[in-house]
C-alpha positions as CSV (number, residue, x, y, z in Angstrom):
1,M,174.2,66.1,-63.7
2,L,172.1,62.9,-64.4
3,P,169.8,62.9,-67.5
4,P,166.1,62.9,-66.8
5,L,164.4,59.5,-66.5
6,R,162.2,58.5,-69.5
7,D,158.5,57.8,-68.9
8,D,157.7,54.4,-70.6
9,K,154.0,54.4,-69.6
10,G,152.9,55.6,-73.0
11,S,154.7,52.9,-74.9
12,T,153.1,50.1,-72.9
13,I,149.6,51.0,-73.8
14,P,149.7,49.8,-77.4
15,L,151.3,46.5,-76.3
16,Y,148.6,46.1,-73.7
17,V,145.8,46.7,-76.2
18,W,147.4,44.2,-78.7
19,L,147.7,41.5,-76.0
20,V,144.1,42.0,-74.9
21,G,143.0,41.8,-78.6
22,M,144.9,38.6,-79.1
23,L,143.4,37.1,-75.9
24,L,139.9,38.0,-77.0
25,F,140.5,36.5,-80.5
26,A,141.9,33.3,-79.0
27,A,138.9,33.1,-76.6
28,F,136.5,33.4,-79.6
29,V,138.3,30.8,-81.6
30,F,138.3,28.4,-78.6
31,F,134.6,29.0,-78.2
32,V,134.1,28.0,-81.8
33,F,136.0,24.8,-81.3
34,A,134.1,24.1,-78.2
35,K,130.8,24.5,-80.0
36,G,132.1,22.2,-82.7
37,A,133.1,19.6,-80.1
38,V,129.6,19.8,-78.6
39,A,128.0,19.3,-82.0
40,R,130.3,16.3,-82.7
41,N,129.4,14.8,-79.4
42,G,125.7,15.3,-80.0
43,A,126.1,13.7,-83.5
44,Q,127.9,10.7,-82.1
45,S,125.1,10.2,-79.4
46,A,122.5,10.4,-82.2
47,A,124.4,7.9,-84.4
48,D,124.8,5.5,-81.4
49,A,121.1,5.7,-80.7
50,A,120.1,5.2,-84.3
51,A,122.4,2.2,-84.8
52,L,121.1,0.6,-81.6
53,A,117.5,1.2,-82.5
54,A,118.0,-0.3,-86.0
55,A,119.7,-3.4,-84.5
56,Q,117.0,-3.9,-81.9
57,E,114.3,-3.6,-84.4
58,V,116.0,-6.2,-86.6
59,R,116.5,-8.4,-83.5
60,D,112.8,-8.4,-82.9
61,E,112.2,-9.3,-86.6
62,L,114.8,-12.2,-86.3
63,R,112.7,-13.7,-83.5
64,L,109.6,-13.6,-85.7
65,E,111.6,-15.3,-88.5
66,F,112.8,-17.9,-86.0
67,I,109.3,-18.6,-84.8
68,A,108.0,-18.8,-88.4
69,G,110.7,-21.3,-89.3
70,L,110.0,-23.8,-86.4
71,P,107.4,-25.9,-88.2
72,T,109.5,-26.2,-91.4
73,G,113.0,-26.6,-89.9
74,A,114.1,-23.2,-91.3
75,W,114.7,-21.7,-87.8
76,V,118.5,-22.2,-87.5
77,L,119.7,-19.3,-89.6
78,P,117.4,-16.8,-87.8
79,L,118.5,-18.2,-84.5
80,E,122.1,-17.6,-85.5
81,G,121.3,-14.1,-86.7
82,K,122.3,-14.8,-90.3
83,I,119.3,-13.2,-92.1
84,P,119.5,-9.4,-92.8
85,S,116.1,-7.7,-92.4
86,P,114.5,-6.1,-95.5
87,S,113.6,-3.1,-93.3
88,N,117.2,-2.6,-92.1
89,G,115.7,-1.2,-88.9
90,L,115.4,2.1,-90.7
91,P,112.1,3.3,-89.1
92,A,113.4,2.8,-85.6
93,A,116.7,4.5,-86.5
94,Q,114.9,7.5,-88.0
95,H,112.8,7.8,-84.9
96,L,115.7,7.8,-82.5
97,A,117.7,10.2,-84.7
98,A,114.8,12.6,-84.8
99,E,114.6,12.6,-81.0
100,N,118.3,13.6,-81.0
101,D,117.6,16.5,-83.5
102,S,119.3,14.6,-86.3
103,T,118.5,12.9,-89.7
104,V,119.5,9.4,-90.8
105,Q,121.5,9.4,-94.0
106,Y,121.6,5.7,-94.3
107,V,121.4,2.4,-92.4
108,H,123.4,-0.5,-93.9
109,P,123.6,-4.2,-92.9
110,T,127.1,-5.5,-92.4
111,F,129.0,-8.1,-90.4
112,V,131.3,-7.6,-87.4
113,K,133.4,-10.7,-86.6
114,G,130.8,-12.9,-88.3
115,D,127.8,-11.4,-86.5
116,L,125.1,-9.4,-88.3
117,A,125.4,-5.7,-87.6
118,Y,123.8,-2.4,-88.7
119,K,125.8,0.8,-89.5
120,A,124.0,4.1,-89.2
121,R,125.2,7.5,-90.4
122,I,123.5,10.6,-89.3
123,Q,123.6,14.4,-89.8
124,T,122.6,16.9,-87.2
125,N,119.7,19.2,-88.0
126,Y,121.5,22.0,-86.1
127,T,124.7,23.8,-87.1
128,V,127.8,25.0,-85.2
129,G,126.3,28.5,-85.4
130,D,127.7,32.0,-86.1
131,S,131.3,32.7,-85.2
132,L,134.4,34.6,-86.4
133,V,135.4,31.5,-88.4
134,P,133.9,31.7,-91.9
135,G,131.6,28.8,-92.9
136,T,130.8,27.4,-89.5
137,E,127.3,29.0,-89.5
138,A,126.1,26.4,-92.0
139,K,128.3,23.5,-90.9
140,R,126.5,20.4,-89.6
141,A,128.0,17.5,-87.7
142,H,128.1,13.9,-89.0
143,A,128.8,10.7,-87.2
144,D,128.7,6.9,-87.8
145,A,127.9,4.0,-85.4
146,T,127.6,0.3,-85.8
147,A,125.5,-2.0,-83.6
148,V,126.0,-5.7,-83.5
149,I,123.4,-8.4,-83.0
150,E,125.2,-11.2,-81.1
151,P,123.3,-14.5,-81.0
152,R,123.1,-15.9,-77.5
153,C,121.9,-19.3,-78.6
154,H,123.1,-22.2,-80.8
155,M,121.4,-25.3,-82.3
156,V,121.8,-28.6,-80.5
157,A,119.4,-30.8,-82.6
158,N,117.3,-30.1,-85.7
159,V,115.4,-33.2,-87.0
160,P,112.4,-32.4,-89.1
161,G,109.2,-33.7,-87.6
162,Q,110.8,-34.2,-84.1
163,T,111.5,-32.0,-81.2
164,I,114.2,-29.3,-81.8
165,E,116.8,-28.3,-79.3
166,F,118.9,-25.2,-78.8
167,F,121.0,-23.8,-75.9
168,C,121.0,-20.1,-74.9
169,D,123.5,-18.4,-72.7
170,G,121.5,-17.2,-69.7
171,S,118.4,-19.3,-70.2
172,G,119.9,-22.8,-70.8
173,L,118.6,-25.6,-72.9
174,W,115.3,-25.3,-74.8
175,V,113.4,-28.4,-76.2
176,I,110.5,-27.5,-78.4
177,D,107.9,-29.6,-80.3
178,P,107.4,-27.7,-83.6
179,K,103.9,-29.1,-83.9
180,T,102.5,-27.9,-80.6
181,F,104.7,-25.0,-79.4
182,N,103.2,-21.8,-78.0
183,A,105.0,-18.7,-79.2
184,G,104.4,-17.0,-75.8
185,D,106.5,-19.8,-74.1
186,L,109.6,-19.2,-76.4
187,P,112.6,-17.1,-75.4
188,T,112.2,-13.4,-75.8
189,A,114.2,-11.4,-78.4
190,Q,116.6,-10.3,-75.6
191,E,117.2,-13.9,-74.5
192,L,117.9,-14.9,-78.1
193,Y,120.2,-12.0,-79.1
194,E,122.3,-9.4,-77.5
195,V,122.7,-5.9,-79.1
196,N,125.8,-3.9,-78.5
197,L,127.7,-1.1,-80.1
198,A,130.7,-2.3,-82.1
199,E,134.1,-1.3,-80.5
């Protein structure tokens, strides 16, 4: 006579409960990492915006330095973007960071391949949020970005008391009389300098 068949239904229930618990835990952990990735992406966007804003503000200041130096012959260094701005573009960086719900920790002038650049570091005002992973509820994201001011022009001639000449990519040769020039007729800041994020 054959022995009675065993009923294994009861022994599979604990295994099923354990597997479901593990899957739920893994889903919660994945959710935490996803929230962290979103926070990091937001931080990087804010850092990019802050660095670009700082560099663009300094670009505008460089143009003013360039114009101020025309009568004295001290226009070449601003034209070539060699004069760091005392403001470091901080006000513009702070404004853009705030629009991205972040705070600027610093903006520093630096050089990238010989070109003036501004590096910004930000911290998000928001946190990753509550989760099963301890410590994430107070963790804020940080990010750095560097924007480069690339001169589009170079000097051709600079003789004090005579006309000055410089050539710009995109707008060509400029010949200016430093005694009679009109600032409104000079190249714009965008024509003088290009601002890009450093690679």
